[in-house]
C-alpha positions in Angstrom: 101.2 81.0 69.7 100.8 77.9 71.8 102.9 74.8 71.2 103.9 71.7 73.1 107.5 71.2 74.1 107.3 67.9 72.0 106.5 70.0 68.9 109.8 71.9 69.2 111.6 69.4 67.0 115.3 69.7 67.2 115.2 73.1 68.7 116.9 73.2 72.1 117.0 76.9 72.9 114.7 79.9 72.7 115.2 83.6 73.5 112.8 86.2 74.7 112.8 89.5 76.6 110.7 88.1 79.4 110.3 84.5 80.5 107.2 83.7 82.6 107.0 80.4 84.4 103.4 79.4 85.2 100.1 80.1 83.4 97.8 80.7 86.3 96.2 84.1 87.2 99.5 85.9 87.8 101.5 84.4 84.9 98.8 84.8 82.3 98.1 88.4 83.4 101.7 89.6 83.2 102.6 87.6 80.1 99.7 88.8 78.0 100.1 92.4 79.3 103.7 92.6 78.2 103.0 90.9 74.9 100.2 93.4 74.1 102.7 96.1 74.6 105.1 94.7 72.2 107.5 92.8 74.4 108.7 89.3 73.4 107.5 86.8 76.0 107.9 83.1 76.4 105.4 81.5 78.9 106.3 78.1 80.2 103.7 75.7 81.6 104.4 72.3 83.1 100.9 71.0 82.3 99.0 70.6 79.0 95.6 71.4 77.7 94.1 68.3 79.3 94.7 67.3 82.9 97.4 64.6 83.1 97.8 62.7 86.4 101.4 61.9 85.7 102.3 65.6 85.4 100.1 66.4 88.4 102.2 63.9 90.4 105.1 66.4 90.1 103.3 68.4 92.8 103.6 65.6 95.3 105.1 66.7 98.6 106.0 65.1 102.0 104.2 66.5 105.0 106.3 66.9 108.1 103.7 68.9 110.0 99.9 69.4 109.6 98.7 67.8 106.4 96.9 69.6 103.6 93.8 68.2 102.0 94.5 66.1 99.0 92.8 64.5 96.0 89.5 63.0 97.0 86.8 62.4 94.4 84.2 62.3 97.3 85.5 65.5 98.9 83.2 68.2 100.3 85.3 70.7 98.4 85.0 71.4 94.7 81.9 69.3 94.1 81.4 71.3 90.9 84.7 70.0 89.5 85.5 66.7 87.7 86.4 63.9 90.2 90.1 64.0 89.3 90.4 67.6 90.6 88.3 67.5 93.8 90.3 68.4 96.8 93.4 69.4 94.7 94.9 72.7 95.7 97.6 73.1 93.1 97.1 72.1 89.5 99.7 71.5 86.7 97.5 72.2 83.6 97.2 75.0 81.2 95.6 77.7 83.3 97.2 76.5 86.5 95.3 76.5 89.7 92.7 78.8 88.2 91.2 75.5 86.9 89.9 74.7 90.4 89.3 78.2 91.8 85.9 79.3 93.1 85.9 82.9 91.7 85.9 85.0 94.9 87.5 88.5 94.5 88.4 90.6 97.5 90.7 93.6 98.2 93.0 93.5 101.2 92.0 96.3 103.5 94.3 99.3 104.3 95.1 97.9 107.8 96.1 94.6 106.3 99.3 96.2 105.0 100.3 97.7 108.3 102.6 96.2 110.9 100.9 95.1 114.2 103.2 95.3 117.3 101.6 92.1 118.7 102.2 90.1 115.5 105.8 89.4 114.8 107.0 89.8 111.2 103.8 91.6 110.2 103.6 94.6 107.8 104.1 95.0 104.1 106.7 97.3 102.5 103.8 98.4 100.3 100.6 100.3 101.2 97.0 99.9 100.2 97.3 102.9 97.9 100.2 101.3 96.1 97.8 98.6 94.9 94.5 100.5 94.7 94.9 101.6 91.0 95.7 97.9 90.1 92.7 96.6 92.0 90.5 99.1 90.2 91.9 98.5 86.7 91.6 94.7 87.1 88.0 95.0 88.3 87.2 97.1 85.2 89.0 94.9 82.7 87.7 91.6 84.2 84.1 92.9 84.6 83.9 92.6 88.4 81.5 94.5 90.5 82.7 97.7 92.1 83.7 96.8 95.7 84.2 100.4 96.7 80.7 101.4 95.6 79.3 98.3 97.4 81.0 99.3 100.6 78.9 102.6 100.7 75.6 101.1 99.5 72.9 102.2 102.0 71.9 98.7 103.2 75.5 97.7 103.7 76.4 101.0 105.5 73.4 100.5 107.8 74.3 96.9 108.7 78.0 97.9 109.2 77.0 100.7 111.6 74.7 98.3 113.6 77.3 95.6 114.1 80.1 98.2 114.7 78.2 99.2 117.9 78.9 95.7 119.1 82.6 95.5 118.3 82.3 93.8 114.9 83.2 94.7 111.4 82.3 93.4 108.0 83.6 93.5 104.4 82.5 92.4 101.0 83.8 90.2 98.3 82.7 89.8 94.7 81.7 86.3 93.6 81.8 85.6 89.9 79.1 83.6 88.2 81.7 81.6 86.3 85.1 81.6 87.9 87.9 83.0 85.8 89.9 80.3 84.1 93.0 81.8 82.5 93.1 79.2 79.7 89.7 80.3 78.7 90.1 84.1 79.3 93.5 84.4 77.6 93.7 81.3 75.4 92.6 82.8 72.1 94.8 85.9 72.6 97.7 83.6 73.4 97.2 81.6 70.2 97.0 84.8 68.0 99.7 86.9 69.7 102.8 87.5 67.6 104.8 88.3 70.7 103.8 85.6 73.0 105.0 82.0 72.8 103.3 79.6 75.2 105.1 76.2 75.6 103.1 73.4 77.3 104.6 70.3 78.9 107.7 72.3 79.9 108.5 71.9 83.6 111.1 74.4 84.8 113.8 72.5 86.7 116.6 75.0 87.1 117.5 78.7 86.8 121.0 79.3 85.3 123.0 82.3 86.6 125.7 84.2 84.9 129.3 84.4 86.2 128.4 87.1 88.7 125.6 84.9 90.1 123.4 88.0 90.1 121.6 87.5 86.9 119.5 84.6 85.7 120.5 83.9 82.1 118.2 81.0 81.3 115.6 78.6 82.5 116.1 74.9 82.0 112.9 73.0 81.1 112.2 69.3 80.8 109.3 67.1 80.0 108.3 63.7 81.3 109.1 62.3 77.8 112.7 63.4 78.1 112.7 66.5 76.0 114.9 69.4 77.3 114.7 73.1 76.4 116.7 76.1 77.5 114.9 79.5 77.4 117.1 82.6 77.7 115.6 85.9 78.8 116.4 89.4 80.0 113.8 89.1 82.8 112.5 86.0 84.5 109.2 85.7 86.4 108.3 82.9 88.7 104.5 82.7 88.7 104.2 79.1 90.1 102.8 79.7 93.5 104.3 79.5 97.0 105.5 75.9 96.9 107.0 75.7 93.4 108.6 79.2 93.5 110.5 78.3 96.6 111.3 74.8 95.2 112.9 76.2 92.0 114.9 78.8 93.9 116.3 76.2 96.3 116.9 73.6 93.6 118.9 76.1 91.5 122.0 75.5 93.6 124.8 74.5 91.2 126.4 78.0 91.5 125.0 79.1 94.9 124.9 76.0 97.2 122.0 77.4 99.3 120.0 78.3 96.2 119.1 81.6 94.6 117.9 84.5 96.9 118.6 82.4 99.9 121.7 84.2 101.4 119.8 84.7 104.7 118.1 81.2 104.7 114.6 82.7 104.2 113.5 81.0 101.0 110.7 78.6 101.9 110.3 80.0 105.4 107.3 81.9 106.9 104.9 79.6 105.2 101.3 80.3 106.0 97.8 79.3 104.8 94.3 80.0 106.1 93.2 77.1 108.4 89.4 76.9 108.1 86.5 75.1 109.8 83.2 74.7 107.9 80.9 72.4 109.9 79.3 74.9 112.3 75.9 76.5 112.0 74.3 79.8 113.0 70.7 80.1 114.2 69.7 83.5 112.7 68.8 86.4 115.0 66.7 89.4 114.3 69.5 91.3 112.6 70.2 88.5 110.2 66.5 88.1 109.4 66.3 91.9 108.7 69.3 91.8 106.3 68.9 88.2 105.0 69.0 89.5 101.4 72.5 90.8 101.9 73.7 87.4 103.1 72.6 85.4 100.0 75.1 83.3 98.1 73.0 83.1 95.0 72.3 83.9 92.3 75.8 84.8 91.1 77.4 87.1 90.2 76.9 89.0 93.5 78.5 90.6 96.4 78.8 88.6 99.7 79.7 89.5 103.2 82.2 88.2 105.8 82.5 89.3 109.5 85.3 89.8 112.0 86.1 91.4 115.3 86.8 95.1 114.9 90.4 96.4 114.8 90.2 97.9 118.3 89.3 94.5 119.8 92.0 92.8 117.9 94.5 95.3 119.2 93.2 95.2 122.8 93.4 91.4 123.0 96.4 91.0 120.6 94.5 88.9 118.2 95.0 87.9 114.5 92.4 88.6 111.8 89.9 85.7 111.9 86.8 85.8 109.7 83.4 84.2 109.6 81.4 83.5 106.4 77.7 82.6 106.5 76.1 80.4 103.9 72.3 80.2 103.9 70.7 76.7 104.3 67.1 76.6 103.1 64.0 75.0 104.7 62.3 72.4 102.5 59.0 70.5 102.9 58.5 69.3 106.4 60.7 72.1 107.7 58.2 74.7 106.6 55.4 72.9 108.3 57.3 72.6 111.5 58.0 76.4 111.4 54.4 77.2 110.9 53.4 74.8 113.8 55.8 76.4 116.2 55.0 79.9 114.9 58.7 80.8 114.6 59.4 83.9 112.6 60.9 83.0 109.3 64.3 84.2 108.0 63.6 84.8 104.3 65.8 85.9 101.5 65.3 86.1 97.8 65.8 82.3 97.4 63.4 81.1 100.1 63.2 80.4 103.9 66.5 80.1 105.6 66.6 77.5 108.4 70.2 78.2 109.4 73.5 79.4 108.1 76.5 77.2 107.7 79.5 78.9 109.4 82.9 78.9 107.9 85.6 80.1 110.3 88.8 81.2 108.5 91.9 82.1 110.4 95.0 84.1 109.9 98.3 82.5 110.9 101.3 84.1 112.6 104.2 84.2 110.0 107.2 82.5 111.7 110.4 81.0 110.4 109.7 77.5 111.6 106.7 77.0 109.3 108.4 76.2 106.0 109.0 74.2 102.9 112.3 72.7 102.0 113.9 70.3 99.6 113.7 66.7 100.7 115.7 63.6 99.8 112.9 61.9 97.7 113.0 62.5 93.9 110.1 63.0 91.5 109.8 61.5 88.0 112.1 64.3 86.6 114.8 63.5 89.1 114.1 66.7 91.1 113.9 66.9 94.9 110.4 66.8 96.2 109.4 69.4 98.8 109.0 68.6 102.5 106.2 70.8 104.0 106.4 71.6 107.7 103.2 73.6 108.2 103.1 74.4 111.9 101.6 76.9 114.4 102.5 78.9 117.5 100.9 79.2 120.9 99.8 82.7 119.7 97.8 81.1 116.9 95.9 78.9 119.3 95.3 81.6 121.9 94.1 84.0 119.2 91.7 81.5 117.6 90.2 80.5 120.9 89.7 84.1 122.1 88.3 85.2 118.8 85.8 82.5 118.7 84.7 83.3 122.3 84.3 87.0 121.5 82.5 86.4 118.2 80.1 84.0 119.9 79.2 86.7 122.5 79.0 89.6 120.1 77.0 87.8 117.4 74.4 87.0 120.0 74.5 90.5 121.6 73.9 92.4 118.3 71.2 90.0 117.1 73.1 88.2 114.4 72.4 84.8 115.9 73.8 81.9 118.0 76.4 79.4 116.9 76.3 75.7 117.1 79.5 73.8 116.6 78.3 70.6 118.2 81.2 68.4 119.3 83.4 69.8 116.6 84.5 73.1 118.1 87.1 74.7 115.7 90.7 73.9 116.5 93.9 73.9 114.5 93.8 70.1 114.7 90.4 69.7 113.0 90.7 72.6 110.5 91.8 72.2 106.9 93.9 74.3 104.7 92.3 76.8 102.3 94.7 76.2 99.4 96.0 79.7 100.0 99.8 79.0 100.2 101.6 82.2 101.1 104.9 83.7 102.4 107.7 81.4 101.2 109.4 84.2 99.3 108.1 87.0 101.5 108.4 90.7 100.5 110.5 93.0 102.6 112.5 96.2 102.4 115.8 94.5 103.3 117.2 91.1 102.3 117.8 90.3 105.9 114.0 90.3 106.4 112.7 88.7 103.1 113.3 87.2 99.7 111.9 89.8 97.3 111.8 93.6 97.3 108.7 95.8 96.9 108.9 95.3 93.1 108.8 91.5 93.7 112.5 91.3 92.5 114.5 88.5 94.3 117.2 90.1 96.5 120.7 89.5 95.2 119.5 89.3 91.5 119.1 91.9 88.8 116.3 90.3 86.8 114.4 87.6 88.7 110.9 88.2 90.0 108.2 86.3 91.9 104.5 86.9 91.1 102.3 85.0 93.5 101.1 84.9 97.1 104.5 83.5 97.9 105.5 87.2 98.4 102.8 88.0 101.0 104.5 89.0 104.3 101.2 88.3 106.1 98.0 86.7 105.0 94.8 88.1 106.5 91.8 85.7 106.2 90.7 86.6 102.7 91.1 85.1 99.3 94.5 86.2 98.1 93.6 86.1 94.4 92.7 89.7 93.8 96.0 90.8 95.5 97.9 88.3 93.4 96.4 89.8 90.3 97.0 93.4 91.4 100.7 92.6 92.2 101.0 91.0 88.8 99.6 94.1 87.1 102.0 96.3 89.1 104.9 94.0 88.1 103.9 94.2 84.4 104.0 98.0 84.5 107.4 97.9 86.2 108.8 95.6 83.5 107.3 97.6 80.7 109.3 100.6 82.0 112.4 98.4 82.3 112.3 97.1 78.7 111.8 98.6 75.2 110.2 97.2 72.1 112.7 95.1 70.2 113.7 95.9 66.7 111.5 94.0 64.1 113.0 90.6 63.7 112.2 86.9 63.9 112.3 85.5 67.4 115.8 84.1 67.9 115.8 80.3 67.8 119.0 78.3 68.2 119.0 74.7 67.1 
């Protein structure tokens, strides 16, 4: 069922086997999975059915380093969204940030999980094969296209071979016709589920530990209207994204002064995003004209392509994984006449004549301790410390981006993909924006000295606290993180299913 915290009456406590905080992609996936398998679950969401600016304001942060894009009704981003959500990267509303997501699904590649000697702090304690079954099952259940079959389709294999000869690689992602919104996808199941209780308007403000300080006994929730609720659980999952997961761990400092999971001062550190530049263009070459149909962005759903330097080049020059996306721009009216007059060969796809391609350059970032989020002195409307975000970069970031752009420019021209034009706005970390892909603040590692969560996403130093979001990514190659977030959530759901058993038939314990 779904209720609002204000509808709880005099009830001040709830109990469940599993408490999930956050109703975005990860939280909704793991909560509904466990409920379907008979586990008692409480899902806590700070927002409500309708977007509320006063609740959204709880996301406000102070930027110490490079700023992120913020609410802007006239923003280039998210033109398909209502004005109050344009430019917003984190949403407090039922469904979480899925409410503003564009619907691009992409696997990480096997090499993305491997450590690179030239990239400090790289490598996952998981492998590609550890997530493959979860990628596949999610693709089937959500109705995505088969990315593995797409990779060996003859046209894609041909194009891959031709650019590989020039030191380039490519990979595909699946773009939904209508982006997954978890409030829509799971809403009816949540309302009808006898095992799942969704509580809206309930902002988690503190995690309470037992006497050993190794087990979270309860989550303290508050609403802007002054209502307080305590939810006790056997297992607690933070599915609130990289900022709020770190914030809640750091803010839960009554018993552990440095916060939960922060024995080695790693919570909030290694923060990364995907800086991106989106104002360049590509004049298509003969190879793009030949394979223009493979580069279409519409109609959706469809598979799309992105390009990068091959692995050997990245290793040779000690580069990060930076990726180019090409969006077709179509000739209209007078442009067609000019093309005929100058007798230029047309680049045509299934939607018309392509005059050029908009270039989006998306960069990976070196994970380093100095890029971080931490508690600040300013308080929000609930009296909680706001975050200070110090998003910063290294000299390696700058060198890698400049060299990659140089090599991509040379190799795109050499293989016949085309020539770039960035005008006077050459990509740099100063003029790039974030991609709303917050990662790394509770990074996954094999040892607590190297990270915050273990390979099962359990917070080191605790018995029952987990993080389900891109906060656990040790590195973030330049792809949408959403599919990997979903795969990790599915893997965590299976793990918790094995850790718990169906409760004896009884009414959910409610203590007034």
